[in-house]
N, C-alpha and C positions, 0 to 999 in steps of 0.2 A: 278288167272287161266283166260286165256284167252280164248272164245270159239266162233267160228263161228256160224252164223245163217243164216237162209234162204232168200233169195233176196227178196225185195219186204213187207217184213214184216213191221208194222207202229210201232210206237215210243210207243203207249201203250204196244203192246206186248214186244217190244224191253226193255222195264223196268221191265215187269213181267219176261222174261227171264234172267235177271242179278239177279233176287231173288232167284233162283234156281227152276223156275218152267217149265221150259223146259226140254224135253227129251232126246234133242242131248246133253246137259251138262251132264246128268246122265249117258249116254253111254260113253263119255270122260273119265268121272270120273274113272270108273273101268280100264280102259287101264292106265291111268296115275298112278293110286295106285298100279298096279302090276308092272309097271315100278318103283317107289318108292322103290316097297319092295326088288326086285332084286338087286338095286342099294344100299340099306343100308347092303344086306348081305357082301358086299365087302368092308364096310366103318367100320371097327373092332373097330375104336374108338368114332363113332358117338352114341349117346342118345337118341332116340327119345321118346318123350311122346305123342302119339296118341292118340287123345281123342277128342269128341265132345266139353266138354265145361270143364272147371275149377271151382272148388267151391271157396269160400272165404279161405282165407289163402294161397292160393297156391304162389308158389313164387320160382325163378332161380337166382342162384348166378353166380356174375362173374366168381368165381373160379372154378364154374361147367359150363362154357360156352358152352361145348361141347352138353349139355342137351338142347335140344329146344322141345317146345310145336307145334307139326305138327294137319295142320287142317284134317279133317277125309278123305279127298280124297288125302292126302298126298302132293299137290302140293306147299303148303305155310306153313312156318315155323316161329314161333316166339321167341325171345330170343336174347342173347349178340351176336352183330356181330365184326368180328375184323375191326378195322380201328386204324392202327397203323400210328401215325403223325410222319414224320421223322424230322419236325421239333423241335418238341419237344423232339425227341429222348427217348420219353417212348411210352410202350404200351397205348394205349386208346381205348374205344370199345363205339359203341352205340347199343342201344337198339330197338329191330324193328322187321320188317315182311320181310322175302325175297323168293325168289323161292328155292324150295327143291327138285328138280330133280333130285336126283342121287349125284354121288361125283364130276358131272362137276361144277367147279368152274365158269367157263365162264355162266353158264346159271344161277346160283343162285345169282342175284343180288339184293341188297336191294330194297324194293319200299315203303317201310313206316318207319318210326323212331319217337320216343320217343323224345319231346320236339325240332322238328324240326332238327334233327342231335346232339343232345346234348351229347358231349363226357364225359365218366366218366372212372373211374380206375377200374382194376379187382375187388378191396374190395367193391363191389357195389351188390344190390340186385333189381330186380324187384318182386313186391308183389300185389297181390290183397288182401288188406286188410280188415280185417273182418266188417270195416264200411262202403265196398262197393267202396273204390277207389283204381283204379290203379296208385302206386305210385313208384318212382325209389330213393332209399334210399343208401346215401353213407356211410358206413359202416369204422370204428364203433360207429362214433358220432352219428348216425343215422339221420341225418340232410335229409330232403325230398328236392331232386331237382328237382323234378316233380312230379305232381299229375293230374289225370283227373278230380277233384273237384266234384267227385260225391256221397259226403258221406250222403246226405241228400235225395236221390233217391229211395231209397230201392233197390239196388244191391244185386242179390242172385249169379249170377255167369257171368264168361266171356265165351265167343267162337270166336274161330278162323274160319269163315266161308269159304268155298270152292271157292269164289271170293276173299280170301283175307282179307275181311275187318273183324278187330276186333272189337269185340260187347261186351258190358256190359247190360246184362238184368235183368229183376224183375221179378215180380209175373206175370204168363202166357207167360211168353217167351216174353214179349214186351221190344225192344231195347231202352235203355235209353241214351246210349252212342257209340258212333262208331268213328272208326279210320277213314271211309270215310269223316266225317265231317270235319276232321281235315287233310288235306293232307299236304305234305312235299315236294318232288319234283318229284312225280311220281302220275301219274293216271292209274288205272286199268280198264279192260274193265268193263262196268257198272257204273263207277265212275263218279259223276257230280261235276261241279267248279260253286258254287252259290257265289254270291256279297255278301262280301267283300272277298271270300276265294282268295288265291293264291298259286301259286307252286312257292317255293324260290329255285333257282341253290344251289346245294351243294357247299361248300369251305373247301378246303384242312387245312384253317386256323382254330381258334377259334372263329374268328369273323364271321358274317353273309355275305352272299355275297352279292354282290350290284344287281343283276340281280333277274327278277321276272317275272312272267307269271300272269296277271290279268284278271279278268273279271269286267269291271265297270258297274257302276249302270244303264248306255243307254246300256248295253249288248256287249258293244263292248270288243272283245279280244284284249288284247296287250302285247308284251314284254317290260320293262321300267327298267332302271337304275337308281336307288338310287330315284324311285318315281317321278323324275321331267323331266327325259330324253326318250322319248317314240322312240325306234327305230324299231318297226315295229308293225303292226294292221292289222286287218282284212278289215279295209276299207268298212263297208258294211250300206248302209241307213236301218236302223231298223224300220220297222212299226210294231207297238203294242207294249208289254211288255214281254222282253224277261225272263224265268224263269230261265234257265241254260245251260250251256256249258256241253256235256255228251259225251264219249269216249266210242265206243263199240268194239266189238271183232273183227269186220269185218275190221277194220284198218280206221274207220269215227271219225271225230270229228265235232260235229254239235250244233248248238246253237238252243234251243226249246224255243217256248214261251208258256205261259199260256194255250193254248188249246193244247199243245203238238204236234205243228208243227212243222218242218224242217225250219227255216228261213236262216238257212248259212250252208255250212258245207264244208270240204275239206276231202280227203281221200288220204291214202298211194297209193303209186305206185301197190302195191301187194294186194290191194283192193279185199277183199271176196276168196281171196285164198285159197282153202280148206285144204290144206297141213298143213298151219300154224295156231296153237293152242294158240300160244303164243304172246301176242302183250302189248306195254306198251307205254305211252306216257310221256315224261320224259323232265324236266327242267334242260340242261347239265351245267356244271360247266363253260364252254365258252359262257354262256348267249344264246345260240340258244334251240329253242325248237324241239323236234324229236319225230318220231313214229317210235319205234323199232319192228321187229318181229323176232322169234327165228327160224334160219334155222337150221333143224335137220340133213342136209347131212354133212356143214362143221362146225358145234357147235358153233356158232357165232351169235351175233345180229346184224342184217342188218337193215339202216337205210332207211326207206319206204318215209320218207317227213321229211323235214325240214323247219323252218319259214322263215328264213334269207339264202338264196342260198350262197352268198356271205359273208364268213364269215367275212370279213373285216368292212362289214356293220355293226356290231355289236359296240354298240358306246364301246369305251374303251377296245377293244376286246384283245388286246396285252398288257394294261396296264399302267403305267407310263412312259414316257420319251422313249417310243418304238412308231414303227410304223410297220403296217400291210400290208403285200404284198402277191401275189399271184404266186406261181409258176407252174410249172408239178404235183406235187404232192398234192398242195391245199394251202392252208395260211401259210404265216409263219412271225415270227417277227425279225424287225431289231432294233437296238438303233438309235436313232438321232444323237448321237455323235460319227460319224463318217465323214471322209473329202467327201464321196461320199454316196449316198444309193445305193446299189448294190441289186435289186431285185431278189430273187432266191438263194440267200446265206443267208438266214435268220437263226438267233442264234437257234432258236428252234420251233416246232411246236405251234399252238397258246395253249395257258392255260390261261385265262383271270386272270388278277390280279397279276400273277407271274414273271412279268417281270423281268429280270436280269440285265437291265440297269441301270448305276450312275445315281444318283442326277444331277440337273444342279447344275452349278457352280453359286454361287453368284456373279452377274455381279457386283456388288459395292466393291467386291474385287479383280477386274481384275487389276493386275500389270502396263497393257498396257490400248490402248484403246479397244475397241469392234469393233467386224467386222461381217457381215449378210452373213451367210451361205446360200447359195441357194440350194432349192431342187425342180426339176422340176417333174411334174405329181404327186404332193404330196399336200395332204390336212389335215392341222392341226386345233385342237379344244382344247379348255381347258376344263379338266376333274373337275376343282374345279375353283371359282371364284376367282377375278371378272368376271363377265360375257363378253364374245367377245363383241367388238362394230365394226358394220358395216359402213362403209363411202364409198364414191363415189370418188376412185383415180384409176388412172392407175397402171401396174406393175410396172414401174421405180418407178412413186410418192409413191405408196405403201411402197418400200423397202426405200425409202430416209423417209418418215414419220416415219417409225419404229426406223428407226437408229438413226432418231435425239429427237426421244420422250424417254426420260429416263425412263417412267415407261413400255414402251413397250418391251415383251419379243418374241413375233414372230408377224407375220402376214401371212395371205395368201390371193393370189390375185387370183381370180377367173377368168379363160379365156375363160368364156362362153357368152362374149357379155354384162353381165349385168354391168361390172365395180367395182364390191363390192371389197372393200377391208378389211378384217375382221383383226383386232387388238385383240391381246390377251395379258391380262397385269397380267397374274399369268404366274407362274413358272410348274405349274403341266401340263404338255403338253402332247399328244397321238396325233395319226394320222394314215392315211393310204394311199397309193399310189402304181400306177401301170401304165404302159403306156395308159390307157384309160382316166386318169383323166384330167380333162381340169382344171388345177390350179397347180400355182407356189407359194410355202412358201419359208420364209425366218425367219432363227433362229438366234438370236442374241447370238453372242460368244465371249470369251475373244480373243482378238487377240495375240497369238502365234508368237514371233520371229523367223526366220528360225537360227538353229543352224550354228554359225562361224567356232566351232571349235568342234573337238570331244575329251571325255576326252580317257584318255590312252595314247598310242604310239602315237607319232607322224610319220605319212607315209612317210612324205618328210625328215626326218631326218636318214641318212645313217650313218654307223661305218665306220668311219677313219682306213684305214689300217694301221698296225706297218712296221714300214720299218725295212729290215734285210737286212743282209749280206748272200752272198751264204754260206759260212764255218758255219755261227752261226744259221742257221735253227733250228736243233735239241734243242740248248742251250734256245733259245729264247721262243720256244714251251713249253719247261718244266717247263723256269721261268713264263711263262704266265699263266699255268695250275695251279703252285702252288700260285701264287699272287691270282688267283679267289678262290681257295681253302681257302685261309686265310681270304680273304676278308668275304667269306661267314661264314665261320667258327666264325669270330668276329661278325659278324651279328647276329648269332642265339645266341651266347652268351650275346650279348648286348639286344636283345628281351629277353630272358629268364629272365634276371635280371631286367627288366622294368617289366614284367608280375609278376614275384613273389614280386616286390617293389609294385606294382599296389594293389595286392591281399592281401598283408600285411597291406597297408593303409586301405584299404576298410574294413576289419575284424577289424583293431582297430577302424576305424569310428563307424562301427557296434556295436562295445562293448561298446564304448562312448555313442550311442544314445538308446541301449538295458538298460530296465530297470534292474538294478545289482542285481536282485533277486536271481541270482546265479541257476537259473533251467530252464531247456530247452534253453540254452543260445543260441542254433543254432537258423539259421531264413532261412526259405525257400528262396530260392532267386527269386522264383517265384512271392513273393510277394512285391519285390522292398524293400522299406524302411518301411514298415509297421511292427509296436511291434507286436509281438506275444505273447497272454499273457494267463497264467494259470487263473484258476477261482480262487485260491488260491491269486493269484498276483491281480486280480479284486477285491476281497474282502479287501485286505489290502489298495489300494489305495481309496476306498470308505469307508472305516473302515466300513468294514462289511456289505455294502450297506445302510448306516445310513442317508445320506444326500441326500435323495428324493427329486427332482424337480418337479415330474410330473409323470403320469402313465408309469412304467417301465423305467424312465430315475433319473441317479443319479449323484451326484457332486462328484468329487475326485481330487488328487493331487499326482503328480508324486515325486519320490524320490528328483527333484531337484525343487521341488515345483512349478512347471508349473500346471495351474489347467486344469482339461480336465473333458468331460462330457461322462459318460457310459451309452448306451442305452441297455437295454435287448431285445434280439430278441425272445419272448416266442413264438409267433404264425407260425415260420417259418420252415416248415416242409421239406425242400429241404436236399438231401443227403449230405454228405461230400464233396463228388468233387464238386458238384454244388455250395455248400457254399463257398468255397474257391475260386473258379472260380469267383463268385460274388463280393467275396472282393477283389479280384485281380483289377477287374474292376474299383470298386468304388475307391481302391486307388490310380488309375492312374488318377484318375479327378483333375483336379488342375485348379482353375476359382477362380477370387477374389470375386466372389459373391456366392462361394460355401464353407461352412463349410468343413473343411480339417479333413479328415478321418485319424486318426494318429496309431489305432491298434484296432486289433479284439482277441476273445478269443472263442474258439471252441473245448468243451471238454462234450462229451455227450449231458446230455439235456442242458448243460449251454452253451448259445450263446451270445455274447455280441459284440458291436461296441464303440470304444471309439474316441471321436471326440474332436478338440478344443475347448475351452471355448470361448464364446461368451458373453460380459459383460453387455450389456443393453439389454439382454432379448428378448422378443418376441414381433412381431410388434404388436401384439391385445392388447398388456397391453398399449404400447406407445398410439396407435392410439386411442383406445378406451376411452382411460381415458382424453382426450384431450379437453382442454376448447374451446367453441364456439369462445370466443375471438381471440384464437389463432390461428385460422384456417387459416386466412390471411397470416400469418407469416410462418407458414408452409409448406404453398403450394409447394413451390419450393421442400422443403424436402420429401414432398410425392410423386411428382413428379420423383424426381431422385430415389427413392426406389422403385417404380413401373418400373422404366426404368432399374435398376440393378437387379430384379426379372425376367424380360424379358430376360434379356442378360444371366441370368444363364441357365434359358429354352433352349435359343436359344445353348446354348454350349452344354447343354445335348442332344436336338432332333438333331443338324446336325453338331456339331462340334467334338464329340468324334469318336471313331471308330466305334463304334455301337450306334444306335438311344436307348437312356434310359430315360424312362419317367418318371416325379416325381412320379405320380401316387396317392399323398396326398397332394396337394397344398392349404393351407391354411394358416391364418394368424399368427396361433401358430407355423408355420413351417419354417417362415421367422425371423431370428436373427437379432439384429442391434449390430454392432461394436462400439467402442470408438467415430468413427465419423458418427455415423448413417448410416453407409455402409450397406445395406441389404446382407444378407447370407442366401441361401436356407440349409436346413438340409433334413434328412429323405428321400433325391432323391434315388430313383431306388428300393427302398428296395422292392415293389410289384412287378414290372416286373423282375427284376435281380433272384430274389428268387423263382419266378413262383407261386405268392400268387395273381397273378390277378383273377379276375372272369372271368372262361372259358365260362359263359354264356351270357357277355355283348356283344350286338353288336357294340359297340365304343371302337376304339383301344385306346389304355392309352395315346399316345400322345395328341390324340383329346382331351379326357376328360380333359386331362393338359391345352388344351387352353379356354374350358369351363369353367373350375375354375379358370383360371388366370383373363378371363372376369368379373367374379364375384369378385374376390379379388379388379380390376380395382374399381367396383363401390362402395365397401367398402372403399378403400383408398380417392376417391372423396367424399364420404357422411360422412366419419368419423363413419359409422353404420356398424353395422353385418349384421341384417335382412333387406337385401335391395330389396327382393321380396315381403315384406308383405306390402307395400305401392306402390302408385303412382308414378312410376319413375320421372316423370315430377314434382311432389313435390317435391322429394327429390334434384333433381338436382336444382331447385329454390331456395331452402332452402340453399345449399350449396352455390349458388352465392351470397345470402343475408349475410351469415355468411363470406363469404369471403370479404362482403363489397366492391367489385371490380367494378371500373368503368374502371378499365385498361383492354382496348380491347385485349392484349394479354394474359392477364392471362383469360377473358371469352374466348377466341380462345381456350386455351389449354385445358380448361375444356370440352370443346364442343368436342374437337379432342378424347380425353380420353375417355369420354361417349360414342362415336360414337363406336371407335375399340371396348369399353367392349362389346357394344350390337352386334357387328357383332362375336366376340368371343362366345358369349351365345346363338347363335342360334339353335334352336332345330335340326335341319338337319347338320351334321358333316361337309358334303362337304361344307356349306356355309361358314363355318370358317377360317378364314385368317391363313396363318403359322406364328411361331413364330418370323421368320425373317421378315415377313411384319408389325408385331406388333412392332418390335423393331424400324423400319424406322417411323412409324407413332408417337411413341412416341418420338422420335429424332427431330420429327418435317422435317425430309427430303421426307416424302411421305406423300400426300394429303389422306383423307379416305373420301369416300360416305356416304350420309346419311343411314342408314339401312333401311329396310322395315317398312313401317308406322304401321302395326299390325301383330304382330306375336305372338306366345306363348314360352315363356321361358319353356324347359323341360330339368331338369338334367338327361334324359337319363336312369335313373333308378341309379344313382350315388350314391344317399344316401335316397331315399324315401321320398323326399319333394313332397309337393303338386302341381299342374300344376297352373301355376299364368300366367293371361294374363296381358299384359303390352302395352299398347296404348302410341305411340309416336305422340307429337304434330307436325303437318304438317306444321306449321308456322314456 
């Protein structure tokens, strides 16, 4: 609930005002409560629990999500909020607080959410447990996906206050926990922001947004991207200690010092407008911070202020491989890959991170030479490392430098008199452009030869007229028609015979490949040559699941004596349609470093995948049992294994129709064939069967990069636990065991360790792409020394303890 206050009020009274101690708020509460009551009469399907507080044991189920818990004045409601994700094609919900002003959906926007927007299924429950915790449960397993962690504080009840603050209170109604202290994307009037609290922009995907609104320890307010790029701040010289940033009901955002004096403020253009009673400050998904006010006449939220006036000045506003531009209607996005940049004909309005533009083509795969695409009034920047490099060159020299440098992807020449040429050595490019931008950019692309001929009919070939005599025109015409009909009919008959023969041969081949168990012999053509098995057939080829190789993994043999591996998918909860689509996707993946998927079984709760058998077992058994004396002799083998795994990951990430993350990369999931060629197994099971953790803020492919970096260090040191010791000691010991005075081997070890450390950076955007990793391991791309001191953090992938690793600067 937003309330206006009298002009000239000081901040002591202002704070008291939003604790419910002003008379003006009470007068408005009655009016709004009547408005809510009248609106509820027309909402026949809404069930509202109107109460000042709820006792221990109170709960709301996702199955009854129309049931909401309403504040006393009726302005706010708490419960399950609709959040249908089109990408997942399933209904998902967030639990939180929204406005509750009648049946007008436009005004009833969310203002706070549990877990920062954590999405849950309908089969979930929010409960105030008997031990005093507010918990979100995933039923029927009973797993707690979020908790207020207040079990030991003596909580007695919960209240949804009239200002939208959800509080847990103890004896004598003292507040022990409140939602105002855990803001998500919105500040309500009276709510403050303290260091190190942030407002995080909502994301349409399951991963967290890259954009945040922060208050720094110095008191400076800033908009940041991934904690390392600041694209807006209040730029104020602060004297004294700043206590908080506070948003008031008049549309003012201010910084308050320890003596409750305002040291900086901005206000909405409709500041102190008496007719406006609803306001909110929100960090939007496009990376901009805005003050909104509700227009009762037009029934819409109006923007009274925004931090970044030009949306293109928001870092990465259009996402990867895109350019942000302006036209008469505002900001629009265009793709990098066009023959020319035509501002004003953008593909879509700005939507951060949702660029529909294609990935850059690997310049190393260009069939011909590369060329430089020139983009006037355009500035490009790299979203991900390596960092941009500035050198002093003219515009022409800047273009030539990038053209001749094989590591350069793009360059920008500033035409502002500085002579700065910015070289970009990353393929993750974004940018902005308009006629006022004083810069020219160059993008390296594959040279496409001009077409010399068109497929299909040649327009220069004309039909030769048939010579005729005057008296035989009718006969010749009839004969020509008859000939055409005869040729056409013969052609159709020949085509039909060929199709029949082809289908018969295909059926015979299938029948030969198919396990001749005589049951369910037909094969769905959607799955190509994959064998579909029944559960009885699975038991037959594995001798009733007797030969167990590991958890849920069994060895078996086909009737033709071919050895296979059968993996039981015990934890996959995907429906039948999603399961078969995922299996079809896995079955189309063929790479020399991937284990071949041969068949599947899907019957009720019995789901299995059948793979080819790889005879030398997993990499951990070979690597970790290796004698130190043999390290030198196996170095090239180990390097080849690492390169093979990297190439398999590159295939999964960028060469398949869809990007497929491995999701569980470890030594046990790398198998060695008879020639010690590595083959990845268990790939794609998490991402394709939708088993990835929705709460993770790191994408599966980024986690693949981290886990591959860890595997590289394990391959170098022949040790599993590479984070328990000082890394320098491990590497020095490895060089001693290699007994290598060979400078080539020493350089290779250093190169592998460097790229491994880049892969294991705790900030995902610092990690290289897998394509860059492959080139480094091949020796075709150099790699810089990583930062001298940083923290390895596995991003909550497996719960290990944070370990500090210091690199020797020598």
